N, C-alpha and C positions, 0 to 999 in steps of 0.2 A: 076160433080165430077166422075171420073173414079173409078171403084172398085179396092180395094187393095187386097182383100181376098175373098174367097168363103167358105161357110160352106156346108158340105155334111153330110147326114146321111150315114149309111153303109149297114144295113140290107135292102135288097130289092132295094137298090140304086146302090151300088157298088158290092155287092155279092148277089147271088141268094139263099136266105134263107127263104123267107116268107112262102112258103108251108111247109118247114121243121119245122119251128117254130109252125105253125098251127097244124101239125100232132102231135108234141110233146105235145102241149096243149090238143088236143083232147084225146090222150092216158092218160094224167094226170087226166083230168076230169073223164074219164071212170074208172080209177083206184080208184078214190074216190067216185064212184057211181053216177056220174052225166053225162048224155048223152047230149052233146051240139053239134049241127051240125057243120061240118068242115067249111062250108061257113060263118056261124055266127062268128066262132072263127077267121077265116082268115080276115074278115072285121075289126077286132080289132088289127091285127098285126101292129106294129109300135108304139103302146103305150108301156109304161113300164109295167112290170108284175103287179104292184100295181093297175094301172089304168085299165088294161085289166080285172083283177079279179073283181074289183068293178063293171065293166060293165056287166060281165057274171054271177056273183053269187049274191044271195040275201045278204043283208047287214049282217045278223047274221052268215051266212056261211062264208062270207069273213072274218069277225072278228075272227071266231073260227078256220078256217082251211086254210085261204089264204096263209099264210107263208109256211105252210107244203106242200100245193099243189104246190106252186112255187118252193120250194126246190126239190121236187120229179120231177117236170117237167124239171128243170134246169139240174139235174143229168141225166135224160133220154136223153135230147137233146145232152148233151156232149158225152154220151156213144153211142147213136144210130144214131144221125143225123148230128153232127158237121162234121164228116168226108165226108159227101156228099155235103157240101157247096162248091160252085164254084164261082169264080169271073165272073162278066159280062165281055164280050169281050172288050179289049182295055182300061181298066181302067188305067193301068199304063201309057200307051201312052197319054191318056187324061191329067193325072196329070203332066206328063213331059212337055206337051205343055202349060199347064197353068203356070207352073214355068218358062218356056222359055219366056212367056209373062209378067213375073214379078208379077204374082198373087200368093198370099200366100194361103195355103190350111189348113182348120181346119175341124175336124170331130166332129159332135155333135150327139151322139148315145145313145139310151136307153139300149144298150147292157151293160152287166157287163164288168168291166175293163179287166178281163182275156180273155173274148170272143172278145173284141175289138182288143186286141193285136193279136190274131189268125186271125181275119178277115183281118187286115192290111197285114199280111203275105200272106194269101190266095190271096188277090188282088195285092200283089207285090208292095205295096205303103208305107211300114213301114218307109222307108227312105225319103219320100217326104212330110211328114206332119209337119206343123208348130205348130199346137196346136190341142188338142183333149179333149173331155169330154165324160164320160160314165155315166151310172146310178149311179155309185159310187160317182160322183161329185156333184150331185144335190139332194135337198130335195125331190122334186117332179119330176116324169118322164113325158115324153110326153103323152098327148098332151099339158101339161103345158109348158111354155117357159123356165123353169129354166135351162135346159141343154144348150139351145141356148145362154142364157144370160151368163153362165159360159164360153162358148166358145168365145163369144165376149170379155169378160173381159180378157181372156188369150191372145187373139190377141192384145187387147189394151196394155197389158203389154209389148208386143213386138213392140209397136209403130204403130199399125194399128188402125186408128179411124173408128168406124162404120159409114157407110153412110146411116143413117136412119133419118126420120123426127123427130124433137124434139117436144114432146108434154108435156103438163102439167100433173102432177100426179106422179104415181109411176115410179121407174126406169124401170120396165117392160113396162109401157105405153110409156116411152120415147124411148124405143127400138122398139116400134111397135109390141110388143110380148105379149099382154094381154092373149091371148089363141090361140094356133095354133091347128087346127083340122087335 
């Protein structure tokens, strides 16, 4: 069975933003009195803020200050770092070639919805996307499979059947997405 669609993340895949996110997190942690090495933070980029914070903070601090730290970091990222994000070379050309080959494109990102919109513009692909999901669309962020499952559901509503093995158990298991690291 030939693929009908492809799912892409955007941070660190289509736009060069990983180090910028890690710097913003590093500054946010320092602002709240916690020194966490850049490399340790960078290794967690790709997860949603909730999962990243759970990994890097003790549980009681996550519960007490996690949302505040994330808001502060998000505001800092938008003010200081977002303007530095650049698309990786030839992303638009790649997507145009995929469309020429009759493949549909979906984005599945842990970025917030407003950030995803700007990333699509930076990469020059906002007019080439069939479906998308952001952290706003899923209860749990990556590495949990929720964002991917929503993207697949949105593609299915547009007539694209997922080409994944069928397994017994939960819908996530049927999608082969129990947990993606």
